[in-house]
C-alpha positions in Angstrom: 19.2 30.5 -9.4 20.2 30.3 -5.8 19.8 29.3 -2.2 16.6 31.2 -1.5 14.7 29.8 -4.5 16.0 26.3 -3.7 14.8 26.5 -0.1 11.4 27.8 -1.2 11.0 25.0 -3.7 12.2 22.4 -1.2 9.6 23.5 1.3 6.9 22.8 -1.2 8.1 19.2 -1.4 8.1 18.7 2.3 4.4 17.9 2.8 4.6 15.0 0.3 7.8 13.7 1.9 6.4 14.0 5.4 3.2 12.2 4.4 5.1 9.4 2.7 7.3 8.9 5.8 4.3 8.9 8.0 2.6 6.3 5.9 5.7 4.1 6.0 5.9 4.5 9.8 2.3 3.5 10.2 3.0 0.3 8.3 5.3 -0.7 11.1 8.4 -1.4 9.0 11.7 -2.1 10.7 13.8 0.8 11.9 16.6 -0.2 9.5 14.3 -0.2 6.5 12.6 3.0 7.6 16.0 4.7 7.9 17.0 3.4 4.4 13.8 4.9 2.9 14.3 8.2 4.8 17.9 8.5 3.5 16.9 7.7 0.0 14.1 10.2 0.2 16.8 12.8 1.2 18.8 11.8 -1.9 15.7 12.2 -4.1 14.9 15.7 -2.7 18.5 16.8 -3.3 18.4 15.5 -6.8 15.1 17.3 -7.6 16.3 20.6 -6.1 19.6 20.3 -8.0 17.8 19.7 -11.3 15.2 22.5 -10.6 18.1 24.9 -9.8 20.2 23.9 -12.7 17.5 24.4 -15.3 15.8 27.2 -13.4 12.5 25.4 -13.2 11.2 27.1 -10.1 7.9 27.8 -11.6 7.2 24.0 -12.2 4.6 22.4 -10.0 6.4 20.6 -7.2 3.9 17.7 -7.2 4.2 17.2 -10.9 8.0 17.4 -10.7 8.0 14.8 -7.9 5.7 12.4 -9.7 7.8 12.7 -12.9 11.0 12.1 -10.9 9.8 8.9 -9.2 8.1 7.4 -12.3 9.7 4.3 -13.8 12.0 3.5 -10.8 13.0 7.1 -10.4 15.7 9.4 -11.6 19.3 8.5 -10.8 20.4 10.3 -7.6 23.4 12.6 -7.5 26.7 10.6 -7.2 24.9 7.4 -8.2 28.1 6.1 -9.7 29.5 5.9 -6.2 26.6 3.7 -4.9 26.6 0.0 -4.8 24.2 -2.1 -6.8 22.2 -2.9 -3.6 22.0 0.8 -2.8 20.7 1.6 -6.3 18.1 -1.1 -6.1 17.0 0.2 -2.7 16.7 3.7 -4.2 14.6 2.4 -7.1 12.4 0.5 -4.6 11.8 3.6 -2.6 10.9 5.5 -5.9 8.4 2.8 -6.9 6.8 2.9 -3.4 6.7 6.7 -3.5 5.1 6.6 -6.9 2.4 4.3 -5.6 1.9 6.5 -2.6 1.4 9.6 -4.8 -1.1 7.7 -7.0 -3.1 6.7 -3.9 -3.0 10.3 -2.5 -4.6 12.0 -5.5 
């Protein structure tokens, strides 16, 4: 468990995050909405890496972990208890959209 393993696992998630953001950008959504999705994606990545690190699941397939994490409105992000109801709904919306993106990308 440690920083090197976390970085390596995070790098495996980046192509999926990048593709999702590029798809959102191509849709022409507003800058404010795009930033909200980007920030929530950052939270999602941090949550995945924390969980992988905590349970030492570095051998797990990153795509499977990502799909499992966004399914059913997504996993609750770290410090979710400090988020407003609107922020939680926005995070869930991003997870649903990411789940749809992953399904279309397969």
